[in-house]
N, CA, C and O of each residue as an XYZ file, in Angstrom:
792
protein
N       8.936      3.432     -9.018
C       7.448      3.848     -9.528
C       7.092      2.349     -9.786
O       7.855      1.479    -10.207
N       5.593      2.211     -9.399
C       4.973      0.947     -9.280
C       3.486      1.626     -9.813
O       3.169      2.808     -9.949
N       2.734      0.391    -10.048
C       1.575      0.574    -10.901
C      -0.112      0.230     -9.828
O      -1.309      0.455    -10.003
N       0.769     -0.438     -8.695
C      -0.724     -0.645     -7.789
C      -1.172     -1.846     -7.528
O      -1.890     -2.248     -6.613
N      -0.466     -2.623     -8.810
C      -0.816     -4.207     -9.116
C      -0.133     -4.901     -8.357
O       1.075     -4.752     -8.546
N      -0.508     -5.874     -7.269
C       0.240     -6.415     -6.229
C       0.172     -7.752     -7.255
O      -0.759     -8.188     -7.933
N       1.568     -8.216     -7.076
C       2.141     -9.420     -7.292
C       1.704    -10.793     -6.772
O       1.201    -11.813     -7.245
N       2.187    -10.287     -5.412
C       1.502    -11.407     -4.743
C       1.579    -11.099     -3.041
O       1.781     -9.951     -2.645
N       1.434    -12.016     -2.278
C       1.221    -11.917     -0.948
C       2.505    -12.441     -0.127
O       2.819    -13.629     -0.051
N       3.024    -11.646      0.324
C       4.002    -12.128      0.884
C       4.150    -12.629      2.414
O       3.147    -12.275      3.034
N       4.903    -13.211      3.090
C       4.887    -13.216      4.683
C       5.905    -12.879      5.548
O       7.069    -13.275      5.487
N       5.343    -12.018      6.481
C       6.572    -11.854      7.368
C       7.137    -12.634      8.394
O       6.626    -12.840      9.495
N       8.285    -13.086      7.956
C       8.960    -13.825      9.003
C       9.333    -13.796     10.064
O       9.147    -14.505     11.053
N      10.316    -12.277      9.710
C      10.630    -12.204     11.683
C      11.090    -10.813     11.368
O      11.391    -10.390     10.251
N      11.106    -10.139     12.536
C      11.217     -8.725     12.612
C      11.953     -8.372     13.808
O      11.649     -8.469     14.998
N      13.243     -7.835     13.080
C      13.964     -7.731     14.047
C      14.369     -6.280     14.676
O      14.983     -5.497     13.951
N      14.041     -5.913     15.995
C      13.741     -4.332     16.260
C      15.243     -3.769     16.622
O      15.989     -4.395     17.376
N      15.592     -2.580     16.037
C      17.123     -2.387     16.221
C      16.968     -0.718     16.483
O      17.105      0.161     15.632
N      16.571     -0.512     18.218
C      16.639      0.893     18.551
C      14.703      0.961     17.961
O      13.795      0.181     18.248
N      14.681      2.075     17.181
C      13.244      3.151     16.982
C      12.897      2.525     15.121
O      11.956      2.798     14.376
N      14.227      1.545     14.880
C      13.876      0.990     13.558
C      13.495     -0.286     13.505
O      13.035     -0.793     14.528
N      13.590     -0.908     12.530
C      13.181     -2.752     12.107
C      13.858     -3.052     10.950
O      13.877     -2.386      9.915
N      14.489     -4.234     11.212
C      14.460     -4.926      9.876
C      13.147     -5.866      9.744
O      12.338     -6.093     10.644
N      13.126     -6.251      8.711
C      11.693     -7.046      8.632
C      12.197     -7.891      7.188
O      12.347     -7.528      6.021
N      12.382     -9.285      7.954
C      12.350    -10.709      7.088
C      11.201    -11.083      6.437
O      10.273    -11.552      7.096
N      11.095    -10.921      4.980
C       9.609    -11.414      4.362
C       9.991    -12.267      3.396
O      11.014    -12.155      2.721
N       9.010    -13.302      3.303
C       9.009    -14.335      2.370
C       8.171    -13.677      1.281
O       7.184    -12.980      1.514
N       8.717    -13.997     -0.091
C       8.076    -13.865     -1.159
C       8.491    -15.095     -2.433
O       9.525    -15.063     -3.101
N       7.677    -15.873     -2.515
C       8.219    -16.884     -3.461
C       8.074    -16.731     -4.881
O       8.448    -17.561     -5.710
N       7.398    -15.401     -5.179
C       7.485    -14.959     -6.734
C       8.144    -14.030     -7.013
O       8.536    -13.962     -8.178
N       8.577    -12.797     -5.913
C       9.091    -12.002     -6.059
C      10.658    -11.897     -5.328
O      11.538    -11.111     -5.679
N      10.758    -12.957     -4.165
C      11.521    -12.653     -3.320
C      12.899    -13.156     -4.234
O      13.964    -12.561     -4.071
N      12.819    -13.980     -4.936
C      13.940    -14.745     -5.563
C      14.442    -14.035     -6.737
O      15.419    -14.567     -7.263
N      13.945    -12.801     -7.354
C      14.338    -11.918     -8.393
C      14.898    -10.624     -8.008
O      15.261     -9.822     -8.868
N      15.023    -10.284     -6.247
C      15.418     -9.448     -5.989
C      16.851     -9.686     -5.950
O      17.470    -10.747     -6.016
N      17.320     -8.293     -5.809
C      19.124     -8.138     -5.781
C      18.912     -7.079     -4.660
O      17.955     -6.330     -4.463
N      20.101     -7.234     -3.971
C      20.210     -5.889     -2.937
C      20.314     -4.687     -3.686
O      20.721     -4.607     -4.845
N      19.880     -3.649     -2.881
C      19.876     -2.676     -3.407
C      18.290     -2.305     -4.155
O      17.958     -1.153     -4.434
N      17.430     -3.512     -4.399
C      16.643     -2.887     -5.341
C      15.365     -2.669     -4.473
O      15.323     -2.963     -3.279
N      14.361     -2.147     -5.151
C      13.337     -1.321     -4.357
C      12.049     -2.235     -4.272
O      12.143     -3.148     -5.092
N      11.161     -2.270     -3.718
C       9.916     -3.240     -3.574
C       9.032     -2.477     -2.467
O       9.255     -2.087     -1.321
N       7.847     -2.441     -3.396
C       6.516     -2.060     -2.409
C       6.174     -3.001     -1.574
O       6.262     -4.141     -2.029
N       5.751     -2.874     -0.317
C       5.455     -3.699      0.822
C       4.100     -3.026      1.736
O       4.146     -2.196      2.643
N       3.311     -3.481      1.338
C       1.575     -2.564      1.560
C       1.934     -1.392      1.339
O       2.110     -0.537      2.207
N       2.120     -1.204     -0.243
C       2.463      0.099     -0.477
C       3.508      0.902     -0.022
O       3.675      1.986     -0.580
N       4.337      0.521      1.007
C       5.346      1.430      1.111
C       6.732      1.195      0.339
O       7.305      0.317      0.985
N       7.413      1.518     -0.581
C       8.762      1.962     -0.952
C       9.994      1.476     -0.029
O      10.603      2.272      0.685
N      10.240      0.407     -0.088
C      11.793     -0.091      0.839
C      12.507     -0.560     -0.155
O      12.277     -0.736     -1.351
N      13.759     -0.803      0.790
C      15.050     -0.984      0.027
C      15.531     -2.367      0.263
O      15.241     -2.804      1.377
N      16.024     -2.955     -0.313
C      16.408     -4.713     -0.187
C      17.681     -4.300      0.561
O      18.295     -3.280      0.246
N      18.058     -5.092      1.533
C      19.422     -4.760      2.030
C      20.282     -5.898      1.911
O      21.510     -5.887      1.827
N      19.326     -7.111      1.912
C      20.202     -8.482      1.661
C      19.130     -9.545      1.042
O      18.029     -9.046      0.810
N      19.266    -10.850      0.755
C      18.201    -11.492      0.298
C      18.998    -13.180      0.309
O      20.184    -13.331      0.015
N      18.169    -14.203      0.663
C      18.645    -15.462      0.902
C      17.285    -16.377      0.257
O      16.218    -16.677      0.793
N      17.734    -16.620     -0.892
C      16.542    -17.725     -1.538
C      15.322    -16.788     -1.626
O      15.414    -15.699     -2.192
N      14.251    -17.191     -1.097
C      13.087    -16.364     -1.216
C      12.641    -15.280     -0.310
O      11.633    -14.636     -0.598
N      13.562    -14.946      1.149
C      13.468    -14.508      1.811
C      14.374    -13.258      1.841
O      15.590    -13.442      1.795
N      13.892    -12.014      1.913
C      14.558    -10.857      1.618
C      14.632     -9.772      3.163
O      13.926     -9.982      4.149
N      15.276     -9.045      3.090
C      15.523     -7.836      4.020
C      15.362     -6.683      4.205
O      15.970     -5.971      3.407
N      14.738     -6.142      5.001
C      14.570     -4.255      3.996
C      14.431     -3.965      5.868
O      13.964     -4.568      6.834
N      15.214     -2.566      5.578
C      15.110     -1.783      6.755
C      13.968     -0.537      6.855
O      13.959      0.366      6.019
N      13.075     -0.591      7.898
C      11.900      0.257      7.944
C      12.803      1.398      9.057
O      13.553      0.929      9.914
N      12.679      2.375      8.958
C      13.211      3.537      9.924
C      12.049      4.028     10.743
O      10.938      3.516     10.599
N      12.265      4.999     11.595
C      11.217      5.531     12.366
C       9.984      6.027     11.908
O       8.807      5.824     12.205
N      10.624      6.784     11.044
C       9.347      7.623      9.878
C       8.724      6.716      9.280
O       7.499      6.828      9.279
N       9.240      5.714      8.688
C       8.255      4.500      8.395
C       7.219      4.179      8.838
O       6.072      4.335      8.420
N       7.811      3.490     10.137
C       6.983      3.069     11.421
C       5.879      3.913     11.591
O       4.682      3.627     11.552
N       6.477      5.081     11.803
C       5.494      5.794     12.571
C       4.186      6.590     11.547
O       3.154      7.110     11.970
N       4.608      6.479     10.219
C       3.661      6.791      9.253
C       2.904      5.866      8.568
O       2.028      6.246      7.791
N       3.159      4.548      8.784
C       2.742      3.606      7.897
C       1.891      2.418      9.062
O       1.843      2.431     10.292
N       1.511      1.806      8.419
C       1.020      0.354      9.281
C       2.088     -0.655      9.328
O       1.926     -1.759      9.847
N       3.231     -0.244      8.754
C       3.934     -1.280      9.066
C       4.750     -1.518     10.260
O       5.373     -2.539     10.550
N       4.622     -0.128     11.076
C       4.931     -0.273     12.667
C       3.991     -1.080     13.295
O       4.071     -1.258     14.511
N       2.844     -1.747     12.433
C       2.086     -2.785     13.771
C       2.189     -4.124     13.229
O       1.612     -5.012     13.857
N       2.847     -4.440     12.136
C       2.782     -5.906     11.665
C       3.726     -6.988     12.706
O       4.405     -6.602     13.658
N       3.596     -8.183     12.329
C       4.064     -9.283     13.088
C       4.522    -10.459     12.259
O       4.220    -10.707     11.091
N       5.320    -11.152     13.090
C       5.874    -12.066     12.215
C       4.456    -13.066     11.765
O       3.501    -13.207     12.529
N       4.522    -13.585     10.652
C       3.513    -14.503     10.245
C       2.250    -13.833      9.619
O       1.258    -14.407      9.169
N       2.477    -12.618      9.682
C       1.331    -11.552      8.963
C       1.713    -11.230      7.493
O       2.793    -10.825      7.063
N       0.436    -11.539      6.756
C       0.490    -10.995      5.366
C       0.925     -9.748      4.700
O       0.415     -8.692      5.075
N       1.732     -9.744      3.837
C       1.782     -8.315      3.187
C       1.887     -8.257      1.422
O       2.416     -9.085      0.680
N       1.190     -6.984      1.068
C       1.268     -7.172     -0.416
C       2.438     -6.403     -1.042
O       2.897     -5.308     -0.716
N       2.830     -7.288     -2.077
C       4.348     -6.972     -2.503
C       4.050     -6.634     -4.234
O       3.261     -7.156     -5.023
N       5.063     -5.521     -4.403
C       5.280     -5.432     -5.823
C       6.557     -5.051     -6.487
O       7.347     -4.220     -6.039
N       6.641     -5.460     -7.155
C       8.360     -4.745     -7.597
C       7.879     -3.552     -8.756
O       6.886     -3.601     -9.484
N       8.802     -2.594     -8.684
C       9.023     -1.826     -9.414
C       8.353     -2.102    -10.787
O       8.107     -3.301    -10.919
N       7.869     -1.092    -12.187
C       7.554     -1.144    -13.044
C       8.650     -1.030    -14.045
O       9.257      0.035    -14.158
N       9.017     -2.346    -14.978
C       9.835     -2.138    -16.149
C       9.734     -1.526    -17.317
O       9.194     -2.166    -18.220
N      10.241     -0.084    -17.616
C      10.289      0.374    -18.990
C      10.086     -0.714    -20.078
O      10.804     -1.664    -20.391
N       8.701     -0.220    -20.636
C       8.521     -1.136    -21.812
C       7.158     -1.944    -21.412
O       6.461     -2.521    -22.247
N       6.872     -1.898    -19.955
C       5.813     -3.016    -19.847
C       4.719     -2.237    -20.150
O       4.877     -1.066    -20.497
N       3.449     -2.825    -20.049
C       2.586     -2.249    -20.185
C       1.818     -1.772    -18.618
O       1.695     -2.654    -17.769
N       1.317     -0.330    -18.305
C       1.089      0.232    -17.301
C      -0.369      0.249    -16.904
O      -1.178      1.009    -17.438
N      -0.604     -0.401    -16.184
C      -1.710     -0.893    -15.666
C      -2.441      0.090    -14.276
O      -1.989      1.226    -14.135
N      -3.269     -0.270    -13.547
C      -3.085      0.565    -12.321
C      -3.520      1.757    -12.501
O      -4.425      2.189    -13.214
N      -2.572      2.416    -11.571
C      -1.916      4.495    -11.899
C      -0.893      4.559    -11.092
O      -0.593      3.720    -10.242
N      -0.304      5.613    -11.355
C       1.107      5.953    -10.796
C       1.198      6.070     -9.526
O       0.529      6.974     -9.024
N       2.007      5.240     -8.651
C       2.289      4.828     -7.372
C       3.471      4.912     -7.037
O       4.396      4.229     -7.478
N       3.519      5.659     -6.324
C       5.333      6.334     -5.937
C       5.680      5.252     -4.621
O       6.880      5.022     -4.476
N       4.622      4.488     -3.537
C       5.173      4.002     -2.614
C       5.567      4.783     -1.661
O       6.318      4.419     -0.756
N       5.026      6.082     -1.805
C       5.159      7.266     -0.578
C       3.713      7.525      0.128
O       2.916      8.395     -0.223
N       3.512      6.479      1.325
C       2.081      6.820      1.972
C       2.011      8.136      2.658
O       2.700      8.628      3.552
N       0.875      8.617      1.914
C       0.680     10.004      2.528
C      -0.463      9.878      3.772
O      -0.858     10.932      4.271
N      -0.941      8.719      4.223
C      -1.600      8.654      5.853
C      -2.253      7.237      5.606
O      -2.224      6.505      4.616
N      -2.904      7.087      6.951
C      -3.226      5.745      7.372
C      -4.596      6.274      7.799
O      -4.936      7.319      8.354
N      -5.303      5.153      7.336
C      -7.025      5.316      7.506
C      -7.238      3.933      8.186
O      -6.365      3.066      8.233
N      -8.600      3.805      8.753
C      -8.843      2.780      9.208
C      -9.948      2.106      8.182
O     -10.396      2.688      7.194
N     -10.319      0.715      8.618
C     -11.248      0.113      7.953
C     -12.667      0.598      8.707
O     -12.819      0.474      9.922
N     -13.530      1.080      7.953
C     -14.673      1.355      9.029
C     -15.866      0.277      8.819
O     -16.310     -0.243      9.842
N     -16.499     -0.153      7.378
C     -17.107     -1.253      7.052
C     -16.654     -2.097      5.849
O     -16.099     -1.717      4.818
N     -17.092     -3.570      6.298
C     -16.834     -4.384      4.759
C     -18.137     -5.191      4.592
O     -18.690     -6.041      5.289
N     -18.381     -4.695      3.578
C     -19.695     -5.028      2.949
C     -19.429     -6.107      1.824
O     -18.737     -5.796      0.855
N     -19.986     -7.400      1.946
C     -20.112     -8.335      1.190
C     -20.967     -8.122      0.059
O     -22.043     -8.634      0.367
N     -21.057     -7.554     -1.270
C     -22.140     -7.812     -1.965
C     -22.113     -8.925     -2.872
O     -21.258     -9.777     -2.628
N     -22.995     -9.140     -4.045
C     -22.985    -10.278     -5.014
C     -21.753    -10.901     -5.674
O     -21.415    -12.081     -5.768
N     -21.099     -9.620     -6.162
C     -19.596    -10.459     -6.790
C     -18.476     -9.279     -6.474
O     -17.483     -9.128     -7.186
N     -18.775     -8.443     -5.283
C     -17.540     -7.691     -5.043
C     -17.654     -7.583     -3.664
O     -18.578     -8.107     -3.042
N     -16.696     -6.879     -3.111
C     -16.427     -6.606     -1.936
C     -16.423     -4.802     -1.564
O     -15.587     -4.162     -2.202
N     -17.369     -3.957     -0.515
C     -17.114     -2.687     -0.840
C     -16.859     -2.275      0.765
O     -17.653     -2.565      1.661
N     -15.647     -1.569      0.954
C     -14.972     -1.287      1.801
C     -14.866      0.193      2.108
O     -14.184      0.857      1.327
N     -15.445      0.815      3.142
C     -15.302      1.891      3.539
C     -14.137      2.429      4.529
O     -14.380      2.045      5.673
N     -13.214      3.026      4.469
C     -12.066      3.775      5.270
C     -12.300      4.993      5.310
O     -13.002      5.646      4.539
N     -11.530      5.449      6.507
C     -11.613      6.689      7.331
C     -10.344      7.440      6.616
O      -9.245      6.971      6.323
N     -10.869      8.777      6.433
C      -9.710      9.883      5.966
C      -9.349     10.356      6.669
O     -10.196     10.969      7.319
N      -7.786     10.510      7.184
C      -7.238     11.564      8.088
C      -7.692     12.457      7.929
O      -8.181     12.623      6.812
N      -7.817     13.694      9.063
C      -8.009     15.364      8.780
C      -6.958     15.828      7.661
O      -5.831     15.388      7.433
N      -7.544     16.660      7.151
C      -7.011     17.197      5.930
C      -6.441     16.642      4.559
O      -5.719     17.283      3.796
N      -6.906     15.280      4.363
C      -6.784     14.352      3.265
C      -8.304     14.567      2.649
O      -8.261     14.248      1.461
N      -9.068     14.812      2.867
C     -10.342     14.870      1.994
C     -10.257     15.327      0.343
O     -10.756     14.865     -0.682
N      -9.079     16.839      0.731
C      -9.147     17.505     -0.708
C      -8.246     16.449     -1.885
O      -8.365     16.792     -3.061
N      -7.574     15.494     -1.665
C      -7.069     14.843     -2.408
C      -7.356     13.419     -3.083
O      -6.706     12.559     -3.678
N      -8.772     13.645     -2.640
C      -9.933     12.636     -2.971
C     -11.035     13.298     -3.922
O     -11.635     14.343     -3.670
N     -11.238     12.274     -5.391
C     -12.703     12.551     -6.118
C     -13.373     11.512     -6.606
O     -12.758     10.541     -7.045
N     -14.534     11.557     -6.600
C     -15.348     10.310     -7.007
C     -14.413      9.752     -8.379
O     -13.647     10.362     -9.125
N     -14.813      8.427     -8.342
C     -14.169      7.557     -9.446
C     -12.571      8.142     -9.622
O     -12.032      7.909    -10.705
N     -11.900      8.797     -8.722
C     -10.507      9.018     -9.051
C      -9.838      7.884     -8.142
O     -10.362      7.158     -7.297
N      -8.294      7.976     -8.657
C      -7.361      7.140     -8.111
C      -7.289      6.961     -6.991
O      -7.740      7.979     -6.465
N      -6.846      5.943     -5.895
C      -6.357      5.743     -4.630
C      -5.328      4.547     -4.502
O      -5.510      3.642     -5.316
N      -4.492      4.423     -3.794
C      -3.694      3.242     -3.441
C      -4.104      2.741     -1.956
O      -3.865      3.554     -1.063
N      -4.600      1.701     -1.632
C      -4.620      1.291     -0.362
C      -3.953     -0.010     -0.036
O      -4.228     -1.075     -0.588
N      -3.220      0.124      0.730
C      -2.249     -1.115      1.085
C      -1.063     -1.589     -0.220
O      -0.475     -2.649     -0.434
N      -1.061     -0.149     -0.980
C      -0.505     -0.789     -2.192
C      -1.235     -1.480     -3.355
O      -0.712     -2.169     -4.229
N      -2.385     -1.209     -3.228
C      -3.535     -1.858     -4.444
C      -4.057     -0.625     -5.037
O      -4.633      0.152     -4.275
N      -3.937     -0.297     -6.380
C      -4.356      0.474     -6.968
C      -6.021      0.414     -7.178
O      -6.382     -0.668     -7.639
N      -6.952      1.239     -6.962
C      -8.165      1.323     -6.704
C      -8.653      2.205     -7.159
O      -7.903      3.106     -7.535
N     -10.266      2.383     -7.360
C     -10.949      3.794     -7.844
C     -11.829      3.860     -6.584
O     -12.256      2.865     -5.998
N     -12.090      5.333     -6.176
C     -13.067      5.785     -5.257
C     -14.395      5.492     -5.677
O     -14.771      5.891     -6.780
N     -15.152      4.841     -4.928
C     -16.458      4.392     -5.178
C     -17.462      5.172     -4.668
O     -18.583      5.255     -5.170
N     -17.112      5.715     -3.739
C     -18.195      6.444     -2.746
C     -17.268      7.473     -2.057
O     -16.052      7.343     -1.923
N     -17.985      8.464     -1.660
C     -16.835      9.507     -0.989
C     -17.989     10.693     -0.006
O     -18.991     11.311     -0.367
N     -17.228     10.609      1.405
C     -17.947     11.330      2.062
C     -16.700     12.573      2.846
O     -15.500     12.658      2.585
N     -17.328     13.221      3.615
C     -16.567     14.324      4.088
C     -15.423     13.700      5.041
O     -14.357     14.270      5.271
N     -15.783     12.504      5.538
C     -14.620     11.817      6.542
C     -13.987     10.563      6.282
O     -13.032     10.075      6.886
N     -14.894      9.897      4.908
C     -14.448      8.720      4.747
C     -14.812      8.277      2.983
O     -15.591      8.943      2.301
N     -14.147      7.161      2.517
C     -14.427      7.101      1.118
C     -14.540      5.412      1.219
O     -14.279      4.727      2.208
N     -14.878      5.080      0.262
C     -15.085      3.272     -0.150
C     -14.701      3.075     -1.478
O     -14.526      3.972     -2.303
N     -14.552      1.668     -1.691
C     -13.548      0.958     -2.915
C     -14.388     -0.063     -2.947
O     -14.948     -0.566     -1.973
N     -14.504     -0.451     -4.331
C     -15.108     -1.502     -4.892
C     -13.935     -2.878     -5.230
O     -13.229     -2.899     -6.238
N     -13.930     -3.879     -4.241
C     -13.142     -4.706     -4.826
C     -13.621     -5.798     -5.429
O     -14.750     -6.176     -5.115
N     -12.861     -6.521     -6.412
C     -13.450     -7.343     -7.634
C     -13.008     -9.119     -6.557
O     -12.262     -9.111     -5.578
N     -13.444     -9.925     -6.906
C     -13.176    -11.149     -6.363
C     -11.660    -11.247     -6.662
O     -10.938    -11.403     -5.677
N     -11.095    -11.180     -7.835
C      -9.570    -11.746     -7.882
C      -8.542    -10.709     -7.295
O      -7.413    -11.125     -7.039
N      -8.833     -9.461     -7.077
C      -8.276     -8.553     -6.164
C      -8.295     -9.137     -4.839
O      -7.295     -9.214     -4.126
N      -9.295     -9.493     -4.564
C      -9.786     -9.633     -2.808
C      -8.949    -11.178     -2.524
O      -8.562    -11.437     -1.384
N      -8.738    -12.073     -3.580
C      -8.129    -13.316     -2.987
C      -6.542    -13.205     -3.319
O      -5.624    -13.657     -2.635
N      -6.466    -12.595     -4.360
C      -4.689    -12.327     -4.596
C      -4.029    -11.041     -3.443
O      -2.852    -10.754     -3.661
N      -4.642    -10.367     -2.397
C      -3.962     -9.534     -1.672
C      -4.813     -9.698     -0.454
O      -5.791    -10.437     -0.339
N      -4.283     -8.880      0.456
C      -4.590     -8.905      1.935
C      -5.945     -8.533      2.252
O      -6.579     -8.821      3.267
N      -6.358     -7.756      1.111
C      -7.885     -7.566      1.635
C      -8.606     -8.590      2.296
O      -9.335     -8.330      3.253
N      -8.439     -9.853      1.809
C      -9.509    -10.947      2.272
C      -9.069    -11.385      3.736
O      -9.640    -12.294      4.339
N      -8.043    -10.686      4.233
C      -7.523    -10.436      5.598
C      -7.867     -9.592      6.525
O      -7.683     -9.755      7.731
N      -8.481     -8.472      5.898
C      -8.833     -7.150      6.588
C     -10.030     -7.427      7.556
O     -10.878     -8.283      7.304
N     -10.048     -6.540      8.834
C     -11.004     -6.888      9.575
C     -11.525     -5.030      9.304
O     -10.971     -4.180      8.608
N     -12.882     -4.915     10.244
C     -13.195     -3.763     10.966
C     -12.088     -3.302     11.836
O     -11.617     -3.967     12.759
N     -11.631     -1.887     11.408
C     -10.876     -1.255     12.964
C      -9.334     -1.682     12.670
O      -8.491     -1.229     13.445
N      -8.831     -2.670     11.418
C      -7.651     -2.315     10.749
C      -7.046     -1.179     10.077
O      -7.655     -0.555      9.209
N      -5.747     -0.862     10.488
C      -4.971      0.368      9.910
C      -4.684     -0.047      8.225
O      -4.369     -1.183      7.871
N      -4.844      0.992      7.394
C      -4.470      0.571      6.144
C      -3.621      1.938      5.378
O      -3.756      3.101      5.757
N      -2.896      1.579      4.442
C      -1.646      2.569      4.260
C      -2.388      3.501      2.764
O      -2.682      2.865      1.752
N      -2.555      4.672      2.827
C      -3.251      5.137      1.850
C      -2.175      6.273      0.788
O      -1.396      7.081      1.294
N      -2.312      6.143     -0.329
C      -1.480      6.928     -1.211
C      -2.385      7.811     -2.211
O      -2.969      7.074     -3.006
N      -2.726      9.450     -2.439
C      -3.470      9.300     -2.749
C      -2.768      9.927     -4.161
O      -1.622     10.370     -4.240
N      -3.684      9.852     -5.160
C      -3.130     10.450     -6.779
C      -2.020     11.161     -6.746
O      -2.240     12.321     -6.398
N      -0.737     10.886     -7.005
C       0.157     11.759     -7.333
C      -0.196     12.977     -8.413
O       0.074     14.172     -8.298
N      -0.735     12.445     -9.261
C      -1.535     13.653    -10.417
C      -2.124     14.633     -9.943
O      -1.791     15.793    -10.186
N      -3.358     14.205     -8.986
C      -3.995     15.264     -8.357
C      -3.285     15.833     -7.657
O      -3.183     17.047     -7.834
N      -2.471     15.152     -6.527
C      -1.261     16.338     -5.675
C      -0.950     17.064     -6.267
O      -1.325     18.180     -5.908
N      -0.112     17.009     -7.503
C       0.537     18.080     -8.210
C      -0.587     19.317     -8.888
O      -0.312     20.505     -9.052
N      -1.865     18.651     -9.201
C      -2.738     19.656     -9.655
C      -2.812     20.479     -8.618
O      -2.295     21.591     -8.733
N      -3.430     20.129     -7.466
C      -3.697     21.024     -6.635
C      -2.549     21.580     -5.870
O      -2.683     22.647     -5.271
N      -1.572     21.004     -5.855
C      -0.174     22.116     -5.091
C      -0.011     23.416     -6.331
O       0.322     24.568     -6.056
N      -0.305     22.953     -7.600
C      -0.129     24.071     -8.420
C      -1.101     25.306     -8.373
O      -0.808     26.501     -8.416
N      -2.185     24.781     -8.285
C      -3.487     25.507     -8.440
C      -3.424     26.670     -7.221
O      -3.822     27.835     -7.193
N      -2.772     25.861     -6.272
C      -2.341     27.309     -4.890
C      -1.109     27.820     -5.340
O      -0.816     28.940     -4.921
N      -0.309     27.249     -6.110
C       0.806     28.393     -6.413
C       1.810     27.976     -5.455
O       2.518     28.770     -4.837
N       1.872     26.317     -5.307
C       3.026     25.991     -4.619
C       2.785     26.180     -3.266
O       3.685     25.778     -2.529
N       1.664     26.760     -2.657
C       1.877     27.231     -1.662
C       1.471     26.160     -0.166
O       1.671     26.518      0.995
N       0.886     24.844     -0.580
C       0.499     23.989      0.231
C       1.695     22.849      0.134
O       1.634     21.831      0.824
């Protein structure tokens, strides 16, 4: 369980392709040194398992399903990624409930610099509009955000300067693919209202 409050930007040091899966070697100066084998960590909002660690570099395996359904299939050595360790029992819980289970991949449509924030429009893949509501929660690349605007095929989030500077948002460009995880509570409510048929 995560909160969508990114702890640091990590760096992809190396990618080792093994068939249709990949080993990701990621450096996290703040998070990496505390990780142990079998720990979970969210990378761009994707929950992965640590299989080894040496100093601040830890290794994760992303299998075919993960590479196909998230933007991790497109990362390269040198890319920055958002990192968050799981929430600890007893800590304050900011953000919202984030599982690290990406629902869809959208594309950045527009980046608009405002006086004190950035407004980002992101495409909604077909069939996922029902999971978004105005001022509802959504995780984009693992960052807990509020839906600031919404249309049939896209939504927008407003990003404050602090979040912009400590996450990979400042590296985003129009056309980039981003991982989207819709609000877990909303998904359960929608499923229950349909009698579990969705």
